C-alpha positions as CSV (number, residue, x, y, z in Angstrom):
1,X,111.0,96.6,76.1
2,X,113.2,93.7,77.3
3,X,115.7,94.5,74.6
4,X,115.9,98.1,75.7
5,X,116.4,97.2,79.3
6,X,119.1,94.7,78.3
7,X,120.9,97.3,76.1
8,X,120.8,100.2,78.5
9,X,121.2,98.4,81.9
10,X,122.4,94.9,81.1
11,X,121.2,91.7,82.9
12,X,121.2,93.6,86.2
13,X,118.5,95.9,84.9
14,X,116.0,93.0,85.2
15,X,116.8,92.6,88.9
16,X,116.7,96.2,90.2
17,X,115.2,96.2,93.7
18,X,115.0,92.4,93.9
19,X,116.7,92.2,97.3
20,X,114.2,94.5,98.8
21,X,111.3,92.7,97.1
22,X,112.5,89.2,98.3
23,X,113.0,90.5,101.9
24,X,109.8,92.5,101.9
25,X,107.5,90.0,100.2
26,X,108.0,87.5,103.1
27,X,106.6,90.0,105.6
28,X,103.9,91.2,103.2
29,X,102.6,87.7,102.5
30,X,102.8,86.7,106.1
31,X,100.8,89.7,107.1
32,X,98.3,89.3,104.3
33,X,97.6,85.6,105.0
34,X,97.7,86.1,108.7
35,X,95.4,89.1,108.8
36,X,93.0,87.1,106.4
37,X,92.9,84.1,108.7
38,X,92.5,86.3,111.8
39,X,89.5,88.0,110.2
40,X,87.9,84.8,109.0
41,X,88.1,83.2,112.4
42,X,86.6,86.3,114.0
43,X,83.7,86.5,111.5
44,X,83.1,82.7,111.8
45,X,82.9,83.0,115.6
46,X,80.6,85.9,115.4
47,X,78.3,84.1,112.9
48,X,78.6,80.8,114.8
49,X,79.8,79.1,111.6
50,X,82.8,77.2,110.4
51,X,85.3,79.1,108.2
52,X,84.8,76.8,105.4
53,X,81.0,77.5,105.5
54,X,81.2,81.3,105.4
55,X,79.3,82.9,102.4
56,X,81.2,84.8,99.7
57,X,80.4,88.2,101.2
58,X,82.1,87.3,104.5
59,X,85.1,85.9,102.7
60,X,85.5,89.2,100.8
61,X,85.0,91.2,104.0
62,X,87.9,89.3,105.7
63,X,90.0,89.7,102.5
64,X,89.4,93.4,102.5
65,X,90.6,93.6,106.1
66,X,93.8,91.8,105.2
67,X,94.4,94.1,102.3
68,X,94.0,97.2,104.4
69,X,96.4,95.9,107.0
70,X,99.0,94.7,104.5
71,X,98.9,98.1,102.7
72,X,100.7,99.6,105.7
73,X,103.7,97.3,105.0
74,X,103.4,97.3,101.2
75,X,103.6,101.0,100.8
76,X,107.1,101.7,102.2
77,X,108.5,98.5,100.7
78,X,107.2,99.2,97.2
79,X,108.5,102.8,97.5
80,X,112.1,101.5,97.7
81,X,111.4,98.8,95.1
82,X,110.1,101.3,92.6
83,X,112.9,103.8,93.0
84,X,115.4,101.0,92.6
85,X,113.8,99.7,89.5
86,X,113.5,103.1,87.9
87,X,117.1,104.1,88.7
88,X,118.8,104.2,85.3
89,X,121.8,106.4,86.4
90,X,123.1,104.4,89.3
91,X,121.9,106.9,91.9
92,X,121.3,104.2,94.4
93,X,124.1,101.8,95.3
94,X,121.8,99.5,97.2
95,X,118.3,99.3,98.8
96,X,119.7,100.6,102.0
97,X,121.3,103.7,100.3
98,X,117.9,104.2,98.5
99,X,116.1,104.2,101.8
100,X,118.6,106.6,103.4
101,X,118.1,109.1,100.6
102,X,114.3,108.8,100.8
103,X,114.4,109.3,104.6
104,X,116.7,112.4,104.1
105,X,114.3,114.0,101.6
106,X,110.9,112.8,102.6
107,X,111.3,111.9,106.3
108,X,109.9,108.9,108.0
109,X,106.3,109.9,107.5
110,X,106.9,110.6,103.8
111,X,108.4,107.1,103.4
112,X,105.7,105.3,105.2
113,X,102.7,107.1,103.7
114,X,103.6,108.4,100.1
115,X,101.3,106.3,97.9
116,X,99.4,104.8,100.8
117,X,96.0,105.9,99.5
118,X,96.9,104.3,96.1
119,X,98.0,101.1,97.7
120,X,94.8,100.9,99.8
121,X,92.7,101.6,96.7
122,X,94.5,98.9,94.8
123,X,94.7,96.2,97.6
124,X,91.1,96.2,98.9
125,X,89.4,95.0,95.7
126,X,92.4,92.9,94.7
127,X,92.5,91.0,98.0
128,X,88.7,90.5,97.9
129,X,89.0,88.8,94.5
130,X,92.3,87.1,95.5
131,X,91.0,85.3,98.6
132,X,87.4,85.2,97.7
133,X,87.8,83.6,94.3
134,X,90.5,81.3,95.5
135,X,88.2,79.9,98.3
136,X,85.4,79.4,95.8
137,X,87.6,77.6,93.3
138,X,89.4,75.4,95.9
139,X,86.1,74.2,97.3
140,X,84.4,73.7,94.0
141,X,84.0,70.4,92.1
142,X,86.9,71.4,89.8
143,X,89.1,72.1,92.8
144,X,88.3,68.7,94.2
145,X,89.1,67.1,90.8
146,X,92.4,68.8,90.6
147,X,93.6,67.1,93.8
148,X,97.1,68.1,95.0
149,X,97.7,70.6,92.1
150,X,94.5,72.5,93.0
151,X,96.3,75.2,95.1
152,X,98.7,75.8,92.3
153,X,96.1,76.2,89.6
154,X,93.5,77.9,91.6
155,X,96.0,80.3,93.1
156,X,97.3,81.2,89.7
157,X,93.8,82.0,88.4
158,X,92.9,84.0,91.6
159,X,96.2,85.9,91.4
160,X,95.8,86.8,87.7
161,X,92.2,87.9,88.0
162,X,92.8,89.9,91.2
163,X,95.3,92.0,89.2
164,X,93.3,92.5,86.0
165,X,90.6,95.0,87.2
166,X,93.0,96.8,89.5
167,X,96.0,97.3,87.2
168,X,95.2,101.0,86.6
169,X,95.6,101.6,90.3
170,X,99.0,100.1,90.4
171,X,100.0,102.4,87.5
172,X,98.8,105.5,89.4
173,X,100.5,104.4,92.6
174,X,103.7,103.7,90.9
175,X,103.9,107.2,89.5
176,X,103.1,108.6,93.0
177,X,106.1,106.8,94.4
178,X,108.8,106.8,91.8
179,X,110.4,110.2,92.8
180,X,111.3,112.0,96.0
181,X,109.2,114.5,97.8
182,X,108.1,117.9,96.4
183,X,106.3,118.9,93.3
184,X,108.3,116.6,91.0
185,X,106.2,113.6,90.0
186,X,104.4,114.7,86.8
187,X,104.3,117.7,84.6
188,X,102.0,118.1,81.6
189,X,102.5,120.3,78.6
190,X,100.9,123.4,80.2
191,X,103.4,123.2,83.1
192,X,100.9,121.8,85.7
193,X,102.7,120.1,88.5
194,X,101.6,117.7,91.2
195,X,103.4,116.5,94.3
196,X,102.5,112.9,94.1
197,X,100.7,112.5,97.4
198,X,97.1,112.6,96.0
199,X,95.9,109.5,94.1
200,X,93.0,111.2,92.1
201,X,95.0,114.2,91.1
202,X,97.8,112.0,89.8
203,X,95.3,109.9,87.9
204,X,93.8,113.1,86.3
205,X,97.2,114.4,85.3
206,X,98.3,111.1,83.9
207,X,95.1,110.9,81.7
208,X,95.6,114.5,80.6
209,X,99.2,114.0,79.7
210,X,99.2,110.5,78.2
211,X,95.6,109.5,77.6
212,X,93.7,106.4,78.8
213,X,96.3,104.0,77.4
214,X,98.8,104.9,80.1
215,X,96.7,103.0,82.7
216,X,97.3,99.7,80.8
217,X,100.9,99.9,79.8
218,X,102.8,96.7,80.8
219,X,99.7,94.9,81.9
220,X,100.4,91.7,80.0
221,X,103.8,90.8,81.7
222,X,102.3,92.0,85.0
223,X,99.4,89.5,84.7
224,X,101.8,86.7,83.6
225,X,104.0,87.4,86.7
226,X,100.9,87.5,88.9
227,X,99.8,84.0,87.7
228,X,103.1,82.4,88.5
229,X,103.7,84.3,91.7
230,X,100.4,83.5,93.3
231,X,100.2,80.0,92.0
232,X,103.5,79.2,93.9
233,X,102.3,81.2,96.9
234,X,99.2,79.3,97.4
235,X,101.0,76.0,96.8
236,X,103.6,76.7,99.4
237,X,101.0,78.1,101.9
238,X,98.8,75.0,101.5
239,X,101.8,72.7,102.0
240,X,102.9,74.6,105.1
241,X,99.5,74.6,106.7
242,X,99.0,70.9,106.1
243,X,102.5,70.2,107.5
244,X,101.7,72.3,110.6
245,X,98.3,70.9,111.1
């Protein structure tokens, strides 16, 4: 796959949509971690407990809240990113040009909501595993033994495992968001069409057209990326929080 991208699109093909990703990820991560901290503090106050003493269920509840909130930001940001990364013909000159074309065809509501159901379905279980597992690992005996590298390693494990059971949802959501509005997302052999706004209809049509294997295509590099991404994320977050404390 890497060779195909290099041959057809050159080095730049590996960085399609990277500007939007870098800009958007800052807001997404800030919202995700901020919402999680807010929910943890509210739950701890309601339960008359310290945040560090909250049971796993409450950790997951706070994480699910953060995932739902962050989905509102993630959906439009990833819409532009997906269109930029799937653009093989140079249709979009920049992220801004891509956004303008999306707004012209889908309108503001379409840009903000297309794939939102898929994002929520992906993010809720993912963030529950992400924050819940990280909290368990970082406060475990192993986490204490790891010392200053604990956020790096525990974050990498939590990030990778949060993606593994939810990867299929990302595949479905990506297919929902990778074209403009109208009945143009998928077409099977019999000519059935789907407009891309319904998560479950898209999943059924993908399965009908490509079989179950489609839900796992590209999973290995995605998990590798998740491990590195979230390892660094938690390391930086831990450093910032300790610096500000």
